[in-house]
C-alpha positions as protocol buffer text, in pm:
chain_id: "A"
residue {
  index: 1
  type: UNK
  ca { x: -366 y: -1997 z: -400 }
}
residue {
  index: 2
  type: UNK
  ca { x: -176 y: -2048 z: -74 }
}
residue {
  index: 3
  type: UNK
  ca { x: -246 y: -2287 z: 213 }
}
residue {
  index: 4
  type: UNK
  ca { x: -208 y: -2125 z: 554 }
}
residue {
  index: 5
  type: UNK
  ca { x: -11 y: -2358 z: 783 }
}
residue {
  index: 6
  type: UNK
  ca { x: -94 y: -2420 z: 1147 }
}
residue {
  index: 7
  type: UNK
  ca { x: -13 y: -2099 z: 1333 }
}
residue {
  index: 8
  type: UNK
  ca { x: 42 y: -2055 z: 1704 }
}
residue {
  index: 9
  type: UNK
  ca { x: 22 y: -1773 z: 1953 }
}
residue {
  index: 10
  type: UNK
  ca { x: -114 y: -1441 z: 1835 }
}
residue {
  index: 11
  type: UNK
  ca { x: -72 y: -1560 z: 1473 }
}
residue {
  index: 12
  type: UNK
  ca { x: -330 y: -1828 z: 1534 }
}
residue {
  index: 13
  type: UNK
  ca { x: -602 y: -1563 z: 1510 }
}
residue {
  index: 14
  type: UNK
  ca { x: -509 y: -1520 z: 1142 }
}
residue {
  index: 15
  type: UNK
  ca { x: -691 y: -1847 z: 1067 }
}
residue {
  index: 16
  type: UNK
  ca { x: -1026 y: -1697 z: 1168 }
}
residue {
  index: 17
  type: UNK
  ca { x: -1267 y: -1716 z: 876 }
}
residue {
  index: 18
  type: UNK
  ca { x: -1067 y: -1967 z: 677 }
}
residue {
  index: 19
  type: UNK
  ca { x: -1303 y: -2253 z: 762 }
}
residue {
  index: 20
  type: UNK
  ca { x: -1589 y: -2294 z: 513 }
}
residue {
  index: 21
  type: UNK
  ca { x: -1915 y: -2209 z: 691 }
}
residue {
  index: 22
  type: UNK
  ca { x: -2079 y: -2541 z: 583 }
}
residue {
  index: 23
  type: UNK
  ca { x: -1805 y: -2799 z: 531 }
}
residue {
  index: 24
  type: UNK
  ca { x: -1572 y: -2652 z: 799 }
}
residue {
  index: 25
  type: UNK
  ca { x: -1280 y: -2734 z: 569 }
}
residue {
  index: 26
  type: UNK
  ca { x: -993 y: -2482 z: 584 }
}
residue {
  index: 27
  type: UNK
  ca { x: -985 y: -2286 z: 261 }
}
residue {
  index: 28
  type: UNK
  ca { x: -671 y: -2148 z: 87 }
}
residue {
  index: 29
  type: UNK
  ca { x: -616 y: -1773 z: 52 }
}
residue {
  index: 30
  type: UNK
  ca { x: -562 y: -1556 z: -254 }
}
residue {
  index: 31
  type: UNK
  ca { x: -439 y: -1200 z: -286 }
}
residue {
  index: 32
  type: UNK
  ca { x: -604 y: -1115 z: -617 }
}
residue {
  index: 33
  type: UNK
  ca { x: -969 y: -1004 z: -593 }
}
residue {
  index: 34
  type: UNK
  ca { x: -1033 y: -1145 z: -939 }
}
residue {
  index: 35
  type: UNK
  ca { x: -948 y: -1495 z: -816 }
}
residue {
  index: 36
  type: UNK
  ca { x: -1201 y: -1472 z: -535 }
}
residue {
  index: 37
  type: UNK
  ca { x: -1491 y: -1320 z: -729 }
}
residue {
  index: 38
  type: UNK
  ca { x: -1800 y: -1534 z: -709 }
}
residue {
  index: 39
  type: UNK
  ca { x: -1626 y: -1815 z: -517 }
}
residue {
  index: 40
  type: UNK
  ca { x: -1664 y: -1947 z: -163 }
}
residue {
  index: 41
  type: UNK
  ca { x: -1386 y: -2208 z: -176 }
}
residue {
  index: 42
  type: UNK
  ca { x: -1111 y: -1944 z: -128 }
}
residue {
  index: 43
  type: UNK
  ca { x: -1063 y: -1648 z: 105 }
}
residue {
  index: 44
  type: UNK
  ca { x: -941 y: -1309 z: -18 }
}
residue {
  index: 45
  type: UNK
  ca { x: -652 y: -1184 z: 194 }
}
residue {
  index: 46
  type: UNK
  ca { x: -712 y: -810 z: 137 }
}
residue {
  index: 47
  type: UNK
  ca { x: -513 y: -533 z: 300 }
}
residue {
  index: 48
  type: UNK
  ca { x: -728 y: -531 z: 612 }
}
residue {
  index: 49
  type: UNK
  ca { x: -715 y: -907 z: 656 }
}
residue {
  index: 50
  type: UNK
  ca { x: -562 y: -1001 z: 992 }
}
residue {
  index: 51
  type: UNK
  ca { x: -284 y: -1211 z: 832 }
}
residue {
  index: 52
  type: UNK
  ca { x: -187 y: -931 z: 596 }
}
residue {
  index: 53
  type: UNK
  ca { x: -195 y: -672 z: 873 }
}
residue {
  index: 54
  type: UNK
  ca { x: 30 y: -881 z: 1101 }
}
residue {
  index: 55
  type: UNK
  ca { x: 271 y: -944 z: 815 }
}
residue {
  index: 56
  type: UNK
  ca { x: 285 y: -573 z: 743 }
}
residue {
  index: 57
  type: UNK
  ca { x: 356 y: -492 z: 1106 }
}
residue {
  index: 58
  type: UNK
  ca { x: 636 y: -748 z: 1111 }
}
residue {
  index: 59
  type: UNK
  ca { x: 775 y: -611 z: 787 }
}
residue {
  index: 60
  type: UNK
  ca { x: 779 y: -254 z: 915 }
}
residue {
  index: 61
  type: UNK
  ca { x: 939 y: -363 z: 1240 }
}
residue {
  index: 62
  type: UNK
  ca { x: 1212 y: -545 z: 1047 }
}
residue {
  index: 63
  type: UNK
  ca { x: 1276 y: -244 z: 822 }
}
residue {
  index: 64
  type: UNK
  ca { x: 1348 y: -28 z: 1124 }
}
residue {
  index: 65
  type: UNK
  ca { x: 1516 y: -293 z: 1339 }
}
residue {
  index: 66
  type: UNK
  ca { x: 1880 y: -241 z: 1432 }
}
residue {
  index: 67
  type: UNK
  ca { x: 2143 y: -462 z: 1282 }
}
residue {
  index: 68
  type: UNK
  ca { x: 2188 y: -776 z: 1491 }
}
residue {
  index: 69
  type: UNK
  ca { x: 1828 y: -760 z: 1624 }
}
residue {
  index: 70
  type: UNK
  ca { x: 1646 y: -866 z: 1308 }
}
residue {
  index: 71
  type: UNK
  ca { x: 1447 y: -1184 z: 1317 }
}
residue {
  index: 72
  type: UNK
  ca { x: 1398 y: -1220 z: 942 }
}
residue {
  index: 73
  type: UNK
  ca { x: 1670 y: -1306 z: 692 }
}
residue {
  index: 74
  type: UNK
  ca { x: 1676 y: -1029 z: 432 }
}
residue {
  index: 75
  type: UNK
  ca { x: 1884 y: -1210 z: 166 }
}
residue {
  index: 76
  type: UNK
  ca { x: 1791 y: -1538 z: 1 }
}
residue {
  index: 77
  type: UNK
  ca { x: 1915 y: -1741 z: -297 }
}
residue {
  index: 78
  type: UNK
  ca { x: 1664 y: -1967 z: -472 }
}
residue {
  index: 79
  type: UNK
  ca { x: 1689 y: -2197 z: -768 }
}
residue {
  index: 80
  type: UNK
  ca { x: 1512 y: -2146 z: -1098 }
}
residue {
  index: 81
  type: UNK
  ca { x: 1363 y: -2454 z: -1267 }
}
residue {
  index: 82
  type: UNK
  ca { x: 1505 y: -2621 z: -1574 }
}
residue {
  index: 83
  type: UNK
  ca { x: 1399 y: -2466 z: -1901 }
}
residue {
  index: 84
  type: UNK
  ca { x: 1419 y: -2101 z: -1786 }
}
residue {
  index: 85
  type: UNK
  ca { x: 1562 y: -1867 z: -2051 }
}
residue {
  index: 86
  type: UNK
  ca { x: 1837 y: -1725 z: -1826 }
}
residue {
  index: 87
  type: UNK
  ca { x: 2192 y: -1856 z: -1822 }
}
residue {
  index: 88
  type: UNK
  ca { x: 2330 y: -1623 z: -1554 }
}
residue {
  index: 89
  type: UNK
  ca { x: 2218 y: -1562 z: -1195 }
}
residue {
  index: 90
  type: UNK
  ca { x: 1959 y: -1291 z: -1134 }
}
residue {
  index: 91
  type: UNK
  ca { x: 1935 y: -1051 z: -845 }
}
residue {
  index: 92
  type: UNK
  ca { x: 1621 y: -870 z: -728 }
}
residue {
  index: 93
  type: UNK
  ca { x: 1583 y: -597 z: -471 }
}
residue {
  index: 94
  type: UNK
  ca { x: 1260 y: -537 z: -280 }
}
residue {
  index: 95
  type: UNK
  ca { x: 1178 y: -203 z: -131 }
}
residue {
  index: 96
  type: UNK
  ca { x: 889 y: -32 z: 49 }
}
residue {
  index: 97
  type: UNK
  ca { x: 790 y: 305 z: -89 }
}
residue {
  index: 98
  type: UNK
  ca { x: 578 y: 562 z: 91 }
}
residue {
  index: 99
  type: UNK
  ca { x: 441 y: 846 z: -121 }
}
residue {
  index: 100
  type: UNK
  ca { x: 382 y: 1166 z: 79 }
}
residue {
  index: 101
  type: UNK
  ca { x: 166 y: 1460 z: -18 }
}
residue {
  index: 102
  type: UNK
  ca { x: 234 y: 1832 z: 8 }
}
residue {
  index: 103
  type: UNK
  ca { x: 140 y: 1831 z: 378 }
}
residue {
  index: 104
  type: UNK
  ca { x: 340 y: 1513 z: 447 }
}
residue {
  index: 105
  type: UNK
  ca { x: 18 y: 1311 z: 454 }
}
residue {
  index: 106
  type: UNK
  ca { x: 75 y: 954 z: 344 }
}
residue {
  index: 107
  type: UNK
  ca { x: -99 y: 904 z: 8 }
}
residue {
  index: 108
  type: UNK
  ca { x: 25 y: 564 z: -96 }
}
residue {
  index: 109
  type: UNK
  ca { x: 236 y: 272 z: 24 }
}
residue {
  index: 110
  type: UNK
  ca { x: 344 y: -46 z: -152 }
}
residue {
  index: 111
  type: UNK
  ca { x: 637 y: -291 z: -196 }
}
residue {
  index: 112
  type: UNK
  ca { x: 821 y: -255 z: -527 }
}
residue {
  index: 113
  type: UNK
  ca { x: 1086 y: -470 z: -691 }
}
residue {
  index: 114
  type: UNK
  ca { x: 1378 y: -404 z: -929 }
}
residue {
  index: 115
  type: UNK
  ca { x: 1654 y: -625 z: -1056 }
}
residue {
  index: 116
  type: UNK
  ca { x: 1852 y: -769 z: -1340 }
}
residue {
  index: 117
  type: UNK
  ca { x: 2104 y: -1026 z: -1453 }
}
residue {
  index: 118
  type: UNK
  ca { x: 2454 y: -1076 z: -1322 }
}
residue {
  index: 119
  type: UNK
  ca { x: 2683 y: -1095 z: -1630 }
}
residue {
  index: 120
  type: UNK
  ca { x: 3049 y: -1159 z: -1562 }
}
residue {
  index: 121
  type: UNK
  ca { x: 3013 y: -1011 z: -1215 }
}
residue {
  index: 122
  type: UNK
  ca { x: 2834 y: -698 z: -1338 }
}
residue {
  index: 123
  type: UNK
  ca { x: 2468 y: -594 z: -1299 }
}
residue {
  index: 124
  type: UNK
  ca { x: 2251 y: -559 z: -1609 }
}
residue {
  index: 125
  type: UNK
  ca { x: 1904 y: -429 z: -1534 }
}
residue {
  index: 126
  type: UNK
  ca { x: 1597 y: -607 z: -1675 }
}
residue {
  index: 127
  type: UNK
  ca { x: 1470 y: -439 z: -1991 }
}
residue {
  index: 128
  type: UNK
  ca { x: 1103 y: -485 z: -1898 }
}
residue {
  index: 129
  type: UNK
  ca { x: 891 y: -532 z: -1590 }
}
residue {
  index: 130
  type: UNK
  ca { x: 736 y: -835 z: -1752 }
}
residue {
  index: 131
  type: UNK
  ca { x: 1074 y: -1012 z: -1767 }
}
residue {
  index: 132
  type: UNK
  ca { x: 1141 y: -935 z: -1401 }
}
residue {
  index: 133
  type: UNK
  ca { x: 800 y: -1060 z: -1290 }
}
residue {
  index: 134
  type: UNK
  ca { x: 839 y: -1371 z: -1501 }
}
residue {
  index: 135
  type: UNK
  ca { x: 1170 y: -1448 z: -1331 }
}
residue {
  index: 136
  type: UNK
  ca { x: 1032 y: -1391 z: -981 }
}
residue {
  index: 137
  type: UNK
  ca { x: 720 y: -1602 z: -1049 }
}
residue {
  index: 138
  type: UNK
  ca { x: 939 y: -1891 z: -1177 }
}
residue {
  index: 139
  type: UNK
  ca { x: 1149 y: -1917 z: -863 }
}
residue {
  index: 140
  type: UNK
  ca { x: 1132 y: -2240 z: -670 }
}
residue {
  index: 141
  type: UNK
  ca { x: 1142 y: -2264 z: -290 }
}
residue {
  index: 142
  type: UNK
  ca { x: 1461 y: -2474 z: -316 }
}
residue {
  index: 143
  type: UNK
  ca { x: 1767 y: -2281 z: -188 }
}
residue {
  index: 144
  type: UNK
  ca { x: 2083 y: -2251 z: -394 }
}
residue {
  index: 145
  type: UNK
  ca { x: 2384 y: -2461 z: -287 }
}
residue {
  index: 146
  type: UNK
  ca { x: 2616 y: -2315 z: -27 }
}
residue {
  index: 147
  type: UNK
  ca { x: 2903 y: -2271 z: -269 }
}
residue {
  index: 148
  type: UNK
  ca { x: 2683 y: -2069 z: -506 }
}
residue {
  index: 149
  type: UNK
  ca { x: 2562 y: -1854 z: -219 }
}
residue {
  index: 150
  type: UNK
  ca { x: 2919 y: -1773 z: -118 }
}
residue {
  index: 151
  type: UNK
  ca { x: 3009 y: -1674 z: -474 }
}
residue {
  index: 152
  type: UNK
  ca { x: 2707 y: -1446 z: -491 }
}
residue {
  index: 153
  type: UNK
  ca { x: 2788 y: -1291 z: -155 }
}
residue {
  index: 154
  type: UNK
  ca { x: 3139 y: -1212 z: -279 }
}
residue {
  index: 155
  type: UNK
  ca { x: 2991 y: -1014 z: -572 }
}
residue {
  index: 156
  type: UNK
  ca { x: 2776 y: -793 z: -347 }
}
residue {
  index: 157
  type: UNK
  ca { x: 3023 y: -496 z: -344 }
}
residue {
  index: 158
  type: UNK
  ca { x: 2997 y: -472 z: -723 }
}
residue {
  index: 159
  type: UNK
  ca { x: 2616 y: -521 z: -725 }
}
residue {
  index: 160
  type: UNK
  ca { x: 2491 y: -311 z: -435 }
}
residue {
  index: 161
  type: UNK
  ca { x: 2513 y: 35 z: -586 }
}
residue {
  index: 162
  type: UNK
  ca { x: 2366 y: -39 z: -931 }
}
residue {
  index: 163
  type: UNK
  ca { x: 2094 y: -250 z: -772 }
}
residue {
  index: 164
  type: UNK
  ca { x: 2002 y: 39 z: -540 }
}
residue {
  index: 165
  type: UNK
  ca { x: 1995 y: 277 z: -836 }
}
residue {
  index: 166
  type: UNK
  ca { x: 1762 y: 36 z: -1019 }
}
residue {
  index: 167
  type: UNK
  ca { x: 1532 y: 31 z: -715 }
}
residue {
  index: 168
  type: UNK
  ca { x: 1533 y: 408 z: -696 }
}
residue {
  index: 169
  type: UNK
  ca { x: 1456 y: 434 z: -1067 }
}
residue {
  index: 170
  type: UNK
  ca { x: 1166 y: 194 z: -1019 }
}
residue {
  index: 171
  type: UNK
  ca { x: 1044 y: 412 z: -728 }
}
residue {
  index: 172
  type: UNK
  ca { x: 1042 y: 722 z: -948 }
}
residue {
  index: 173
  type: UNK
  ca { x: 874 y: 537 z: -1233 }
}
residue {
  index: 174
  type: UNK
  ca { x: 604 y: 402 z: -1003 }
}
residue {
  index: 175
  type: UNK
  ca { x: 545 y: 747 z: -853 }
}
residue {
  index: 176
  type: UNK
  ca { x: 495 y: 896 z: -1203 }
}
residue {
  index: 177
  type: UNK
  ca { x: 251 y: 621 z: -1285 }
}
residue {
  index: 178
  type: UNK
  ca { x: 54 y: 705 z: -969 }
}
residue {
  index: 179
  type: UNK
  ca { x: -5 y: 1063 z: -1065 }
}
residue {
  index: 180
  type: UNK
  ca { x: -322 y: 993 z: -1256 }
}
residue {
  index: 181
  type: UNK
  ca { x: -456 y: 776 z: -973 }
}
residue {
  index: 182
  type: UNK
  ca { x: -374 y: 1038 z: -712 }
}
residue {
  index: 183
  type: UNK
  ca { x: -530 y: 1315 z: -918 }
}
residue {
  index: 184
  type: UNK
  ca { x: -852 y: 1107 z: -935 }
}
residue {
  index: 185
  type: UNK
  ca { x: -840 y: 1056 z: -558 }
}
residue {
  index: 186
  type: UNK
  ca { x: -802 y: 1433 z: -512 }
}
residue {
  index: 187
  type: UNK
  ca { x: -1111 y: 1489 z: -724 }
}
residue {
  index: 188
  type: UNK
  ca { x: -1304 y: 1229 z: -520 }
}
residue {
  index: 189
  type: UNK
  ca { x: -1205 y: 1375 z: -184 }
}
residue {
  index: 190
  type: UNK
  ca { x: -1287 y: 1729 z: -298 }
}
residue {
  index: 191
  type: UNK
  ca { x: -1625 y: 1618 z: -432 }
}
residue {
  index: 192
  type: UNK
  ca { x: -1699 y: 1428 z: -108 }
}
residue {
  index: 193
  type: UNK
  ca { x: -1607 y: 1725 z: 111 }
}
residue {
  index: 194
  type: UNK
  ca { x: -1801 y: 1971 z: -101 }
}
residue {
  index: 195
  type: UNK
  ca { x: -2107 y: 1743 z: -97 }
}
residue {
  index: 196
  type: UNK
  ca { x: -2104 y: 1744 z: 283 }
}
residue {
  index: 197
  type: UNK
  ca { x: -2083 y: 2120 z: 305 }
}
residue {
  index: 198
  type: UNK
  ca { x: -2345 y: 2170 z: 38 }
}
residue {
  index: 199
  type: UNK
  ca { x: -2583 y: 1941 z: 231 }
}
residue {
  index: 200
  type: UNK
  ca { x: -2511 y: 2141 z: 544 }
}
residue {
  index: 201
  type: UNK
  ca { x: -2574 y: 2463 z: 353 }
}
residue {
  index: 202
  type: UNK
  ca { x: -2914 y: 2342 z: 233 }
}
residue {
  index: 203
  type: UNK
  ca { x: -3011 y: 2229 z: 581 }
}
residue {
  index: 204
  type: UNK
  ca { x: -2927 y: 2570 z: 732 }
}
residue {
  index: 205
  type: UNK
  ca { x: -3107 y: 2756 z: 455 }
}
residue {
  index: 206
  type: UNK
  ca { x: -3414 y: 2539 z: 507 }
}
residue {
  index: 207
  type: UNK
  ca { x: -3402 y: 2602 z: 880 }
}
residue {
  index: 208
  type: UNK
  ca { x: -3379 y: 2977 z: 832 }
}
residue {
  index: 209
  type: UNK
  ca { x: -3675 y: 2970 z: 595 }
}
residue {
  index: 210
  type: UNK
  ca { x: -3891 y: 2792 z: 850 }
}
residue {
  index: 211
  type: UNK
  ca { x: -4173 y: 3013 z: 969 }
}
residue {
  index: 212
  type: UNK
  ca { x: -4160 y: 3125 z: 1328 }
}
residue {
  index: 213
  type: UNK
  ca { x: -4399 y: 2926 z: 1544 }
}
residue {
  index: 214
  type: UNK
  ca { x: -4716 y: 3125 z: 1643 }
}
residue {
  index: 215
  type: UNK
  ca { x: -4655 y: 3004 z: 1994 }
}
residue {
  index: 216
  type: UNK
  ca { x: -4325 y: 3197 z: 2008 }
}
residue {
  index: 217
  type: UNK
  ca { x: -4520 y: 3493 z: 2153 }
}
residue {
  index: 218
  type: UNK
  ca { x: -4582 y: 3275 z: 2455 }
}
residue {
  index: 219
  type: UNK
  ca { x: -4215 y: 3205 z: 2508 }
}
residue {
  index: 220
  type: UNK
  ca { x: -4026 y: 3374 z: 2785 }
}
residue {
  index: 221
  type: UNK
  ca { x: -3787 y: 3660 z: 2707 }
}
residue {
  index: 222
  type: UNK
  ca { x: -3492 y: 3422 z: 2769 }
}
residue {
  index: 223
  type: UNK
  ca { x: -3630 y: 3165 z: 2526 }
}
residue {
  index: 224
  type: UNK
  ca { x: -3689 y: 3425 z: 2258 }
}
residue {
  index: 225
  type: UNK
  ca { x: -3336 y: 3563 z: 2306 }
}
residue {
  index: 226
  type: UNK
  ca { x: -3195 y: 3213 z: 2275 }
}
residue {
  index: 227
  type: UNK
  ca { x: -3391 y: 3163 z: 1953 }
}
residue {
  index: 228
  type: UNK
  ca { x: -3246 y: 3483 z: 1813 }
}
residue {
  index: 229
  type: UNK
  ca { x: -2895 y: 3378 z: 1909 }
}
residue {
  index: 230
  type: UNK
  ca { x: -2949 y: 3042 z: 1736 }
}
residue {
  index: 231
  type: UNK
  ca { x: -3068 y: 3218 z: 1419 }
}
residue {
  index: 232
  type: UNK
  ca { x: -2772 y: 3452 z: 1421 }
}
residue {
  index: 233
  type: UNK
  ca { x: -2537 y: 3155 z: 1472 }
}
residue {
  index: 234
  type: UNK
  ca { x: -2692 y: 2974 z: 1174 }
}
residue {
  index: 235
  type: UNK
  ca { x: -2650 y: 3284 z: 957 }
}
residue {
  index: 236
  type: UNK
  ca { x: -2286 y: 3318 z: 1058 }
}
residue {
  index: 237
  type: UNK
  ca { x: -2227 y: 2950 z: 982 }
}
residue {
  index: 238
  type: UNK
  ca { x: -2400 y: 2988 z: 645 }
}
residue {
  index: 239
  type: UNK
  ca { x: -2178 y: 3283 z: 559 }
}
residue {
  index: 240
  type: UNK
  ca { x: -1865 y: 3084 z: 653 }
}
residue {
  index: 241
  type: UNK
  ca { x: -1938 y: 2788 z: 427 }
}
residue {
  index: 242
  type: UNK
  ca { x: -1818 y: 2935 z: 90 }
}
residue {
  index: 243
  type: UNK
  ca { x: -1482 y: 3041 z: 232 }
}
residue {
  index: 244
  type: UNK
  ca { x: -1442 y: 2713 z: 421 }
}
residue {
  index: 245
  type: UNK
  ca { x: -1522 y: 2519 z: 104 }
}
residue {
  index: 246
  type: UNK
  ca { x: -1263 y: 2712 z: -96 }
}
residue {
  index: 247
  type: UNK
  ca { x: -995 y: 2686 z: 171 }
}
residue {
  index: 248
  type: UNK
  ca { x: -1037 y: 2314 z: 230 }
}
residue {
  index: 249
  type: UNK
  ca { x: -1054 y: 2246 z: -144 }
}
residue {
  index: 250
  type: UNK
  ca { x: -722 y: 2424 z: -194 }
}
residue {
  index: 251
  type: UNK
  ca { x: -577 y: 2226 z: 100 }
}
residue {
  index: 252
  type: UNK
  ca { x: -687 y: 1894 z: -51 }
}
residue {
  index: 253
  type: UNK
  ca { x: -554 y: 1987 z: -392 }
}
residue {
  index: 254
  type: UNK
  ca { x: -223 y: 2086 z: -242 }
}
residue {
  index: 255
  type: UNK
  ca { x: -206 y: 1754 z: -52 }
}
residue {
  index: 256
  type: UNK
  ca { x: -212 y: 1557 z: -378 }
}
residue {
  index: 257
  type: UNK
  ca { x: 11 y: 1797 z: -573 }
}
residue {
  index: 258
  type: UNK
  ca { x: 375 y: 1705 z: -634 }
}
residue {
  index: 259
  type: UNK
  ca { x: 379 y: 1367 z: -449 }
}
residue {
  index: 260
  type: UNK
  ca { x: 714 y: 1289 z: -287 }
}
residue {
  index: 261
  type: UNK
  ca { x: 828 y: 924 z: -257 }
}
residue {
  index: 262
  type: UNK
  ca { x: 1041 y: 776 z: 19 }
}
residue {
  index: 263
  type: UNK
  ca { x: 1227 y: 443 z: -32 }
}
residue {
  index: 264
  type: UNK
  ca { x: 1309 y: 184 z: 234 }
}
residue {
  index: 265
  type: UNK
  ca { x: 1509 y: -110 z: 97 }
}
residue {
  index: 266
  type: UNK
  ca { x: 1385 y: -439 z: 246 }
}
residue {
  index: 267
  type: UNK
  ca { x: 1546 y: -748 z: 102 }
}
residue {
  index: 268
  type: UNK
  ca { x: 1749 y: -904 z: -179 }
}
residue {
  index: 269
  type: UNK
  ca { x: 1672 y: -1225 z: -366 }
}
residue {
  index: 270
  type: UNK
  ca { x: 1909 y: -1415 z: -592 }
}
residue {
  index: 271
  type: UNK
  ca { x: 1767 y: -1650 z: -854 }
}
residue {
  index: 272
  type: UNK
  ca { x: 2000 y: -1912 z: -984 }
}
residue {
  index: 273
  type: UNK
  ca { x: 1924 y: -2099 z: -1310 }
}
residue {
  index: 274
  type: UNK
  ca { x: 2060 y: -2452 z: -1364 }
}
residue {
  index: 275
  type: UNK
  ca { x: 2322 y: -2326 z: -1610 }
}
residue {
  index: 276
  type: UNK
  ca { x: 2476 y: -2108 z: -1339 }
}
residue {
  index: 277
  type: UNK
  ca { x: 2525 y: -2406 z: -1108 }
}
residue {
  index: 278
  type: UNK
  ca { x: 2793 y: -2538 z: -1346 }
}
residue {
  index: 279
  type: UNK
  ca { x: 2983 y: -2209 z: -1341 }
}
């Protein structure tokens, strides 16, 4: 859980809804739906939450900002607590991936992470995602000493390329893992579209089966001609539905076929265990 600090300006609107409706006490936020299930003492910060949306806009702006105009530091060095299993500094890279479909439609977007251990000035990638997540979760908010930060900065030329390759490998791995999810989404969108057209098809067929009103003989010639034009239009529309259904189904399938990822590196985080402070 996270406590939202006092925010000013346009960010102040992000606090809307945090107050408990009865006690009026400000509630903490969580990002995991499982932590908010059945509870009213926390607020779920989902993707459409105002705070998350403003953070995402700021993140995207920083990704595209020109050098020298960025308002956010994109490199940090934090200490790991005593008792961690690592003896050497760790380095993590964060990147935003956008997965595009066959028609360049955005299918998925998320922030990924890759990293490893710095051994004798060389990068050694984490063997498992669990190890990387464990290291990131263990980080404290305390910054590393200035001398350590300078030593880590001096190693960047040796670390940048292998770290970027690790991030790209994580991007490809994540995209492969998404294939099943995207295939299921394709099935859902096709089924939803076909259901709409099938409902339209039934409505038109029902309308065409409706008996002509006995009063139609009292209609003017213009009204009868308009009725005939309407019937012909419904028949044409009915005849178009099978082809439209097939064409749009193929288009939706093609959209989700062969997803193509794009990577935008965002930030680098160094994690320094106590043992590395003595180095």
